[in-house]
N, C-alpha and C positions, 0 to 999 in steps of 0.2 A: 533578422528574426521577425517573427510573425505571431499574431494572436490566432489561435486555432479554435474554430467553433464547429461543433458537431450539432446539427439541428435535425431533431426527429430521426435520428440514425437508428437503423436495424440492419442486421444481416443474418441470412440463412444460407447454409451450404446446400439446402434442399431446393430443388426447382419449384416444388409445390409445397410449401410449408403449411401444415394443417392447423398448428397452434403455437403458443409461446415456446413449448418445449422443443420445437424445431429450429429455434433461433440461437445462434452463437452469441449474438448481440440483440438484446431486446430493445424496443423503442426507447430512445433516451436523447437528451440534449445536455451538452457539456461545453465548457469553455476552458481552454488552457491559455492563460493571459500572457502577453508579451513579456519575455525576459524572465519568466518564472522557472524555478527548478522543481519539477514535479515527479512523483512516483506513482506508478500504476500497480497496485499491490493486490495479490489474490492467489488462490491455489491453481494448480494445473487444471486446464479445461474450463476456466471461468470466462474466457473471452479476451484476455489481455493482448495476446499476440495478434488476434484478429483485429482488434481495435487499432493497434500500432500499424499494421499493414494497410488498413483503410486510410489512416492519416497520411502515410507515406506514398500512397498510390499503387502499392503492390496488389491491392485488392479493391475492387469497386463495390460499394455497399448496396445491398438489395433495396434499401429504402433510405430516404433522407439525403441531406447534403453535408459536405465538408467545406468550410470556408477559411480561407487564409486572409486575415485583415479585411473581412466582410466580402471577399471575392470567392465565388464558388469555384472549386478546383476538381470536382468529380471527374471531369474528362481529362485532366492533366496527367501526364506521366510523372513518375518520381523525379526525373531529371528536371522537368519544368517546374516542379514544385520547390526546387532547391532544398530538398530534405536530405540530410545525412542520416543513415541508419547503421548502427553497430549491432551485429547479431550475436547470438548466443556463442557461436563458435567463430573464431577469427577468420576473416576474409582478407587474404593478402596475396600479392603476386610473388610466388616464391622465387621466380627467376630474376626479380629486380632486387636492387639494394633497398635498405630501409629509406634512404634519402629519396630514391625514385618512387617508392610506394607513397610517401607523404607528398611528393611533388605532383603526382599524377593528376589529381583533380585540378590543380592550379595550371599545369601545362594545357589541359583540355580547355581551360578558360582563357588561354592565350595571355597569361600574365607575364610581364617582363621577368627575365631570368634573375635579375638582381632582387627583385621583390620576392620571387619564388624562394630564393636562397635564404633571404632574411626570415621569411615566414616559416619555412621548414626548420631552420635552426632554432627559432623561438619555441615552436611546438615540441621539437626533440628535447630541448632543455627542460621544458615543463614536465614532460612524460619520462624524463631520465633515460633518453635513448641515445644520447651523444656518443657513447662508447660503441655502439653497433650501427651507427648512421651509415657507414659505408660497407656494411656486411650484407650478404645475400639474405633475403628474408627466410629462405629455405632452411637455414641453420639456426634459426631463433628458437628459443623456448616458447611454450604456449603462452606464458605470461607476456613476453615481449611481443609476440605476434598480436595479442589482443590490444596491447598498448599502440601498436602501429595502426591496427584497424580503427581504433578511437581517434588516433591522430589524423587520419585522412579526413575525418569529419571536422575536426577542430581547425585545420589549416585554412578552411574557406571562410572568407569575410562575409560572403553574400548568403550564407545558409539561413534558411527560414527557421529551422529547428533541428536539433539532433535527437534522434530516437534511439534509446538503448534497450535492446531485447535480451534481458538477463545476461549482460556482457561479462559477468564475473564467474560464470559457472565453471569454466576451465582453469580459473586462476587458483594458484596455491593459497590455501586458507590463511597463511600468515602474511600474504601480500594483499588480501582483500580489503582490509581496513585502510591500508595506505592508499590504494587505488580509489577507494570511495572518497577519501578525504581529498585526493588530488583532483577528482572530478568536481567536488564542491568548490575548491579553490579556483578551478578553471572557470566555472559558472560565475563566480564572484568577479573574476577579472574581465571576462568578456561579455557577461550579461546576455548570454544566449538562451533562448527558449529550449529547455531540455525536459524530455519525458523519459523516465527510467522505469522499465518493466521488471518486476521481481516477484517472487513468492516469499522472499525473506524480509520479515518486518524490520530487522536490524538494518539491512541495506537501505531499505526505504526511509527509515527515520534518520540515518546518517546522512543520506544524500539530499533528501527533499525538504523544501519549505512547507509544501502541502502534499497530502497523499490522497489519491483516489482508490478506495477499496472496492474491488469488483467481486461479485458473487452471482453466479448463475446468469451471467450475461448482462448484469446491471451494475452501475456504480451506486452502491448503497450508502456511501458516505464519502464526503470530500472535506478534509480539514487538516489542521496541523497535527503532528504526532501527539501532542498534549490533548487536543480535543477528541481524537480517536480513542485515547486511553481513558480520559475522565468521563466522557459523555458519548459512548458508542451509539450511534443512531439505529443500529440493527443488531439483532442478537448474533449474527455471524461476526460482525466487527468485534463485539465483546469477547467472543470465543477465540477469534483468530488472532487478535492483538493482545499481547501480554503473555507472561509465563509464570504460573499457569494462567490460562484464560479465565474469563469471567464465570462466576457461579450462576447458573440459570436454573430457576425452579418453576415448574408448572403449577399454577395456582387457580383457585376458583373464587369468584367475588362473593363477599359477605355484605352485611348492612354498612359496616364502617371500614372495610379493608378487603383483604384477601386471606385465603386459608389453604394450607397444604398439610396433609397428614395430621389433621386435628390441631394444627398450630396457626393461630391468628396473627396477622401482621397488619396493623392499622396503616391507612393511607390518607392523604389530604383529600379534602372534598373536591378539589380540581381534578385529581386523578380519578376519583370515584365517578364524577360526572362523565369523564372520558370513557370509563368502562361501560357505564349505563348506555351512553349515546351510541357506542360502537356495537354492542350486543354480540361480541365475538366470543367464541369458546376457546380461542387461542390466546391465553394471557400468561405472561411470565414475569417473575421478579429476577432482577440481576444485580449482583454486586461483586466487585473485584476482590480477589483474595487479599490485596494490599489494604483494603478498607474494612474488612471483617474485624470486629473488636472482640478480643478474648479477655475474659477476666475470671477470677476464681470465686467471684461473689455475684449472688443473684441481685437483680434489680428489676424495676418495672418494665424496662425495655430490653431485657435479655432473655435468652432461652437456654435451658440446660441441654447439653449434648455430650456425646462420647468422643474421646480422642481415639482414633483408629491408628494413626501413624505420625511419626515426627521425622521429617527428613532434614537433617542439618547440612546446609550448603556453604557453611563457613561464615559468609557475611549475613545470612538470614536463614530462617527456617520455614519449610512448608509443612503445615499441620493439616492432616486429613481428619475431618469431623464427620460424625453421623448425627444428623438432626432429623428426627422423625425417620422417614424412609429415604432421606436425601443424604448424598455424600457431598460435602463442601470442602473447599480448600481455603486456608487462611495463610497469609505470608506475614511472618512476624520478625522482629529484630533478633539478631543473634543472642543478645543477652536477656531476652524475655523468657522466664521460666514456664515451661509447659510440660508438667511431668505427671499430673494426675490423669486418671482415666475419665474424669468428668469435669467439664469447665462450662462456663456460661458464655454464650455468643451474643453479640449485639451487632445491629445493622444501622450505622449512622444514617439518618434521614437524608442528608445531602448527597450520599453516595449510593443510595438504594434506587435502583432504576425500574420503571415499569414498561413492559413491552406488550403491545397488543398487535396481533398478526405479525409479529417479529420486529415491528418498528417501535422506536422509543416514543413514549408519550411524555411531554414535558409538564411542568408544574402549571402551565396555563390550560392544560387538558388537550393540547394539540399534538397530533402525530408529526414527528420530525421526518423530513425527507431530504434525500441528497440533493446538493445544489447542482 
């Protein structure tokens, strides 16, 4: 396994990029630490697969360096980088048995037959492929083929990292959870550096210890699932993570806070100093639906609003609110009564986030940036 560093990395598919909009990966630096289980999360077209292909050596970056354990590998082929990559659609040799598919990379490395047999049987047991071990791959289901594809990377002891490019796309939904948990168990057992690309936040959170969220060719936040949920560094992270996503409201600064639709929201002096120092016209407040407080009684820190819709989802309710000209979502407990057309809404200070130019401003008045 290896520590993977991306230094001042950028990539454009255009020969003569004129600006940042021509880059699939905008200039960035990032480190995947040795032995970590990571997810690279983002929507289609954000640059996830491009980054994965640069790491594996299938694509040479336009700018910057890729380092494995502080050694530059830009010129090395995927084979010489000892990278195993599992693609969205399973890549197997149909004419070979499952055993021979799993043994193939080990035979190429001239491993002794006894060790090959032991290793193949170990991985087949982990992936629950023993029953089909001596069947031709051609007759396997899509689920089984993808497990074989994963297994070919897992059998190698010398692998620097395993890269997964949306590997569960073709898997039956009922089996996805089991395979995600299986991959997590494999990581814990073998301590291999793993990077798992997906657009599904549940897949990312189930598999990874830390998640890199990509947006518009950049990693806008790198953190644990809890950090992404509780303190999204960027408005996109707030919107993309969670169900429903974060409520985001465009606001204007006032003397002691911000205002929208004639509604004043006070802010701390630290946050006000950040607003004054930045002098940006792009200011937003954000709060997750889980942290919106609903009450039937007015208070100094609440605002009257109208209930537009109540969606009962069994274990919780999603309440749609109208506050001024803004539509907000609140997620409340199943047993909380929300029946009137008018309620009062509160925004607990610790969960109310300020964003300037789309990035989070913390209570020290500093913009947060992705690591």
